[in-house]
C-alpha positions, 0 to 999 in steps of 0.5 A: 556691599551689593548684598546690603543694598539689596537687603535694604530694598527688601525691607523698604518693600516689606514696610510698604507691603504691610501698609498696603495689607493694612489698608486693604484690611481696613477697606474690607472691614469697612465694606463688610461692616457696611454690608452687615449694616445694610443686610442685617441692621437695615435689611428689613427696611430696604426689603420693605423699600424694594417691595414698595417699589413693585407692590401696590395696594389698590382699593376695591370699591364697596357697594353702598346699602339700598334704602327702601320704603315700607313696601320694598320700593327702592328710594336710593340705589346704586347704578354701574359707573367707573371712577378714575383714580390717580396716584399723585407721586407717579402721574406723568405731568408732561404727557399723561396729565394734559391728555387725561384732563381733555378726556375727562373734561376737567374744568380749569379749577379742577385741573389746577387743584389736582395739578397742585397736589401732583406737583407737591407729591412729586416734589416731596419724592424728589426731595427725599431722593436728594436727601436720602431720608425717608418720610413714611407720611410723605410716602403714604400721601404720594402713593395714596390714590385720589379720586379724579373723576366719578362716573367717567365717560365710557369712551374715556374709560376705554382709552385708559384701559387700552393705554394703561398710563402710569399712575392712573387706575380705573375702578368700577364704582357704583354711583348713588341714584335716587329713582324718585328724584325730589320726592322725599329728598329731605328724608332720604338725603343725598351724598357729598364729597368728603372735604378737607375738614371732614377728612381730618376727622374721618381718616381713621375710619377709612375715608379717603380724599374723594370719598362720598358721605351721607350729607343729610337725612337717612344717608347721613344718619345711617352712614355707618350701616349704609357705607360698607367696607372697601376691599383691597388687592395687592398687585405687582407693577413694573417701572412703566406700569403693570408687569406682564402676566408671565413676569408677575407670576414669577414674582408674586409668590416672592413679594406679595404677602398675605392677604393678597386680596380682601373682598369688599363688604357691601353696606347694609340695606335700610328699610323705612316706615315711609310709604312712597305711594302715600308720599306721592299723594301728598306731593300731588295734593300740595300742587299749587302751593308754594311752600309747606309741609305734611306729616302722616304718622300711625297713631298706634305705633308712632311710625312715620308713613309720610313726611314731605317738605316743599319746595324740595331739591333733586338729590341726583343733582346735588350729589354730583351725579351731573358733575361738580359744576352742576351741583355747585350751580344747584346749591347756589340757586337753592341757597338764594331761594326765599322759600328755603328748599334745603330746609326740612320744614317737617322737622327743622322749622318751628311755627306758631300752631295757632288754633290747632293748639286749642285742644291742649289748652282745653285739656289744661283747663279741664284738668284744673277744673277751670272749664265747665263744658256746658258753661257758655261764653258770649262772643261779640267779636273779641275779648277785652282784657285790661286796655287791650281788645283781643279780636276773634275771627267772628261773632259767635255769641253764646258758645260752650267748649264743644262749639268753641272748638267746632267754630274755633272761637278765640273769645271762649279761649281768651276767657280761659286764658284769663283764668288759667296759668301760662305755666299750666299751659306750658306743662300740658304742652310739654306732656304732649311733646311740645318744646322738646326735640323728638329725637328722630335724628335724621336732620337738625331738629327744632325744639319749638317753644312752650313759653312760661312766666319765667321765660317771658320775664327773662325775655322782656325784663319787665313784669309779666303781662296777662296778655301773654297767656291769652296769646298762648292759649290760642297757640300764638305769641311765643308758642312754636311747634314743629309739624312732626311734634304736632302730628305726634301730639294729635296721635296721642289724642287719638290713641288715648294718651300714648306719646310715641317716639317717632320711628322712620327706620323699620329694619336693617337688612343684608344685601340678600334680604336677611334682617339684621336688626328690627326696630319695634315701636317705642313709647316716650310717655303715657300722658296722664289725661282723664278719659272723660276730658279727652272724649269731650275734646275728641267730640269737638274735633269730630264736629269741626269736620262733621258739623255744618258750623265746623271750620273744616266742614265746607272742604270735607270729602264724602266718605272721608271720616276725619276729626281735626282742628283748623288753624290760622297762625298769624306771622309777624309783619315785618317789611325792611326799609326800602322794600316794596310791600307789594313784593313781600305780601306773600311772606306777611300772610298767615300760615294755614294749618290743619291737624287731624286723625282718621278714622274719627271713631277708631283712629289709625293715622294722624295727619298735619298739614302746614301751608306756609303763608297759605292764609286760612287753615279751613280753606287751604290746609283742609283740602290737602289733608282730605285728599291725602286721607282719601288716598290713604284709604284707597291704598289700604283697601287695595292692599287688603284686597291684594292680600285676599287675592294674591293672584290678582295683579290687575290692581295698582296702589294709586 
């Protein structure tokens, strides 16, 4: 009996043993399956995750290309500085962040902006840990470096390098510097920080939050050449920052994949056609004038030797060199200035050309056989057309084409306007590049306007009136041009009818001076003009300066051989209701212009001077052109002498 009971206990034990074995087998199967899943199926993901925890990629700043003038003088360069970066997902908000803000002098708006980004990044990291779900985009943003401070104070940099706080890195990053300040600022341009809108468009090109990009001028137009390509280095970091050297050496071979370091590629250098000495001469000649523009071009190539818009701005300030607050304050002042310092008046603004357009009207009349150069018109102070009397600036009495150009007689050209078609005037203007963008590309470019009969009909929705042509023939009415267009057109008059593409960049070079690409002169159009007609007009332009009755003769300088045409462009007199007319008198004055080329017999340069609301062209614009041309002659002689005597270092440009 006892035997049977014993056998029953053994059976019960065996049944329990089988269940125990089954449970152990199932448990081990689950563990083995999970292990296989972790090591085989998800192994690559977890290895990558482990690597991300200790491997960081840090950008190596590149060097932006240098901008030089035609003689190698540096117009935009880089100076040594340090940039502080933060990694939002790793910065300690409790201890590191407050000290960092004090060290770098962040204002409240900057502090709040960065603090919001840090909190968002860290909240995203905590949410992922809680849900155990990976979001590669969030990971990337949390670990992506953000520029906290450009050009950080050296004391702050020393503290950061000494204490090495987690999530904060210091990198030597060159800061853009403009040695000549306001001189040529519209052409050279300045830098700005990439904003959120631009970043969404440029992120695939390697731009990151906090990067700087060319905003206007050469900096913007040639950004892709100047920018360069940033480098990268991989580094091992521990839980509390960088590992010590011994630990890092042991792990580098295991965790750092190739390439471990990619060296930055410096940007290309850009050499311009601009002569900074001549530009300084233009600035000096414009002293005493509130606003204006001057363009000097080589009539043989279309290369721009000088282009200055006044008033200007300091690119060192607006680029943020003095801090974000200083840049913002500068822009506030610039934007409310009625003289519009940020507007490039050489390219982006169009003005009535006034009498500087008369040579082209004369060519239109000569081409159609409507002008006999010897025939005279009696000027008695104006021209009666229909029920309107169109005034002249003087009583010139009997004038032919030559004397009409020399004395700038409106009556003679009114008489021509009564016989020539406005469409013919517009066609001649288009031949010389008016009403068409030049394609220079550095800044937004105004097209200007050559009004036609159809344009006036659409604009005024009534029958075309002949008085429109009388205004167009003297460069008034709806006719507008840019200073650059006028300079290129006078260059075409000077060289016999070749209209060049304006050229501002001469070559692209590497940092060691090797020329990568050169840009030869380009011809836009050969103007079909009769050589005899052109010679008649050019003799008239010579007389404007050389003859006693010429409108530019009184301001001519001894030794300056020049031919040109003065212009006084009337502006629309508008005074808003409630505005004191005495406060806006300046803006109701005519624009003063002078367009010319020199030397008169064998031209090399064309120059156009515009003095905004400057009054008479002969009195106000001619002296500027004369001084600039005189300085150009001195510079030319000095450089020729230097070439002949390379050992003589006693001479200077100006």
